[in-house]
N, C-alpha and C positions, 0 to 999 in steps of 0.2 A: 537280444539282437547281437549277432556276431559282428566283430569288427571286419570291415571289408578292406583288403589290402591288395595292391597290384604291384608286381615285381617286374621292373623293366630290364631290358638287356639280359633276359634269362635264357639259359641253355638247359639241356637235359640234366646236367649235374646240379644246377640250381633247383630244379623241380624236385629232384630226388632228395636232396638234403633238407630243403625247406618243408617238403611234405612230411618227411620223417620227424623233423623237429616240431612241426605244428600239431602233432598228436597230443602234445602237452598243453597246447594253447587254444585250439579250436577256432582259429580265425578262418574267414572266407578268403582264400588265396586265389588270385588270378595271375597267371604267368604270361608275360608279353615279351616276345623276342625283340621287338623294335627298341631302338635306342630312344631314350626320353629327350625330347627337345621341344621347341615351341610348336612344332607342327603335330607331334604325336601326343602332346600333353592332353588333348581332348579325350584320349583313350582312358584317362584316369577319372573321367567324370563319374561322380557317385562313390568314389573310393575315398575313405577317410585317411588312409595311409598309402603313401607312395614309397616304394623301395627302389632307389636307383643304384647303379654301379659307377665305377670310377670315371668312365668316359661319357656318361650321360651329361646333358647340358641343362643346368638349373639356373638359367639367367632370369632376368626380370620378366621377360615375355613368357617364359615357361611357367614361372611361379604365379604370374597373373592368371594364366589359364587354369592352373591347378586350383588356385584359390576360388575361382569362379565355379569350378566343378565340385567344391566341397572338401577339398583336401585340407586336413588339419595338421598332419605330421608327415615330414620327410624322414624316413628311416634309412639312412645310408648304410649299405653293407660294405663299408670301407672305412679305413682310418682317416684318409685325407678328405678334406671338404673344400678344397680350393676351387672346385667346379660349381659351387653354390654361391649365388649372389645373396650374401647374408643380410645386406642392407634391405633388399627387397623382401626377404623372408621376415625380417623384423617388422617392416612396415605392414605386411599383410597378416601378421600374426600366425604364421606357419611355423610350428616347432621343427627343429632339426636335431636329430640324434645320430650318433655314429658308433662304429665298432673300433675302439682305440687300439685293441690288441686281440689277435686271434691265435696265431701260432708264430711267435717270433722266430722259433726254430726253423720254420719253413723258409722264410725269407733269408735268414742268416745262412742256412745250409746251401741255398741256391747261390748266394754270393760266393761262398767257398767253392762250389762246383764250377762257377764261371772262372774263378782264379786257376783252379787245377786244370781245367780244360784248355784255357788260353796258354798257360805256361807250358804244359806238356804236349800241346797240339793234338789233343785227343780227337777232336773233330776231323782234323786232317788225316790222322792215322787211321781212323775208322773208314773214311772214304777210300783211302789208298789201299788198305789191305783187302777190301772188298773187290778191288780191281786187280788183285794179285800182285800188288807192289809192296814188298816187305822191306824195302830199303829204309834207312834212318835219315837220309838227307833232308834237311830242313825241319827236323823234329827236335832240335836241341832245346832243352829247357834249362831251368836253374833250380837250385835247392831253395825252398821257402825258409828252411831253418837258418836263422841268423839275419834274415832280411828284415827290413823295416816296413811295417804296415801303418798307414795313416787312416784313422777312422773319423769321418766327419759326421757328427751327430751320435750321441751316446745315450739315446733312449733305450727302450727294452731291446729292440732288434740290434742296435749297434753294440750293446753290451754282450748279448749272446754271441754275436759274430766275433767280437774281440776275444772272447773266451775260447771259441773254436780255434781261431788262428793262433792264439797263444800256445795251443796244444801242438802246433807245428814247430814251435820254437822261434816264432817271429817276435821281433821287438815292436811294441805297440806305442804309437803316438796317437793322441786323441785331441779333437777340438770340439767344443760345445759351449755355447754361451751360458748354459746352466751350471749347476754345481757338479763337480767331478763325481763319477760313479765309483762307489766304494769297491765293488767287485772287480772293476777294471784296474783300479789302483792296486788291488791285491794281486791281480794277474801280472803286474809289472808295468802297466801303462803310464805314460807321462803325458799330462795335458800341456799343450804348447799353442802358441798363436798359429793361425791358419797359414800364414806365409812360411813359418818354420816347418809345419807339417808337409806342405807341398814340396818344399825344397829338399827335405830329408827322406821322404818315403819312396820305397821301391814300388809299393802298391798303395793306391788311394781308393777308398771305398766310401760311397755316399749313403748315409742312413738318416738324413734330416728331412723334416717336412718342407713342402713348398709354400713359402711365405713371400711377401714382397721383399723381405730382407735376404732371402735365399734364391730368388729368381736369377738364373744364369750365374750362380755362385762360381761355377767353373766356366770361365770365358777364355778368350784368347790370351789375356794377360795372366790368368791363373795357370793355364796350360804352359805358358812360357816359364813360369816360376817352378814348375815341376822338374824333378830329376830327369835328365835326358833318357829316353827309353823306358820310362815308368809305365805301369799298368793302371788303368782307371776303370772302376767298377761302379755301376749305378743300378741299384735295386730300389731306390727311393721314389722320386718323381722325375718325369722327363724334363720338366722346366728347370731343374737344377743345373742343367748343362746347356750351353749355347751350341747346338748341334752343328751349325755352320762352321764354328771354330775348330771342330774336331777334325775336319777333312785336312786342313792345312797342317795341323799338328801330326797327323798320321803320315802324310806325304813326306814331311821333313824328317820323320823318325823321332821327333821330340816326344811323341806319344808312341810307346812300343807295343802296347796291347790295350784293347778296349772291349769291355763286356757290358752290354746294356740289356736290362730287362724292361726298361721303360724308355719312352721317347716322347719328346715334347709335342710332336704332331701325330701321336698314335691314335687319336680319335678317328673312327671310321676305318682304321687299318687293323689294329690289334683286335683279337677275338673273332676275326672273320677270315674266311678262306678266299684269298685273291690269286690263287695259283693259275687260274685261267685268264688272267688279265695282266696287262702291263702295269708295273708299279709306277704310280704317278708322282710319288714323292721323290724328287731328284736327290735330295740330301740323303735320305734313307737308302736309296738305291746305290748311291756312291759308297756309303759306309759298308753296305753288304758286299761290295766288291773287294774289300781288303781281306787278305787271308788272316790277318791278326786281329780281326773283329768278330765278335759273336753277339748276335742280337736274338734274344728270346722274347716271346710275345706276352709280356706282363704275366708270367706264369710262376713267379717266385712264391706267391701265396698258395699255389695250387696243390695242396695235399689233402688227403681225406680228413686229417685232424683239423686243419685250418678251415675247410669248408663247413664242417660240422659246428665248429665254434662260432663261425660267422653267422650261421643260421640261428643257432640258439641265442646268441647275444642280440641279434637284430630283433627277433621275436620277443625276447625278454625286455628289450628297450621299449617296444610298443606297449606291452602290458604295464610296465612301470610308468610310462607317460600317461596312459589313460587312467591309471590308479592314482594319479596325482603325486607320484614320488619318482619323477624322472631321473634318469642316470645317463651319463655319457652325452650330455647335451652340448651342442654347439650353440643353439639358441632355443628358448630364451635363457 
């Protein structure tokens, strides 16, 4: 009997990569465009494996419904698992596995792209020249060479990102509660306390997981400790930043540039086309009105290589779990 698996929040690219990867596994796959939540969980009735994405909601009510429908395993196709009620999963005996790494280069390179775009105003120059305006007014940037980059979180992505930016000749400061990364130290990085990093960095980039200890790590107080006019980049998780605090910091000039690939209230917004509707999120709408802000829609992971690795690792996780040799477990 094949293993039956339903993939929530799926798009055509998910269908393509999972179908191709499934040739080596032979599972029965069902693709569902709907977001997983307490109301849509009934669609998973009869499926042993549920595969959610980052903005799906796996709270207690959702997990209860999945359990009643026979779900044994939640196979996350993401690294983060803050959207899963782990206590409820443990109580219900539902296994949870994840994809801890897919293409760190994809996310790291996107962060570098945000920095280059914000600094050299490439987004503004693109729009301007298409309208026939070839002036340079308002496009002044700065050399990255010799500037100080602060990296918060030096896991695999943070380390790849640091090595990329070291290639520009930047000075690297790093903060991570874990052991210092040897490759970053070799690239010239110095591990410092968070307050020191914020005060001395021209650019601060977030690459840490969203945990209770990192929720709103960057709040109004942290923004005030940053160097005046510094740049802030977040390709980690939206909840790392208090979005409300960003507006005041941008208006005062304390924050000079902001690049976000994630947003704490992105659920129901990102991965969808809202171009024919008024944006109902007042904070996001205000952020998008600043010329020194770029928001991308959680696309840092979105490369061919990363999608293929996500599909292969997710399906491999399912096989390992049912074979009794689970890997990349969140629970049990």
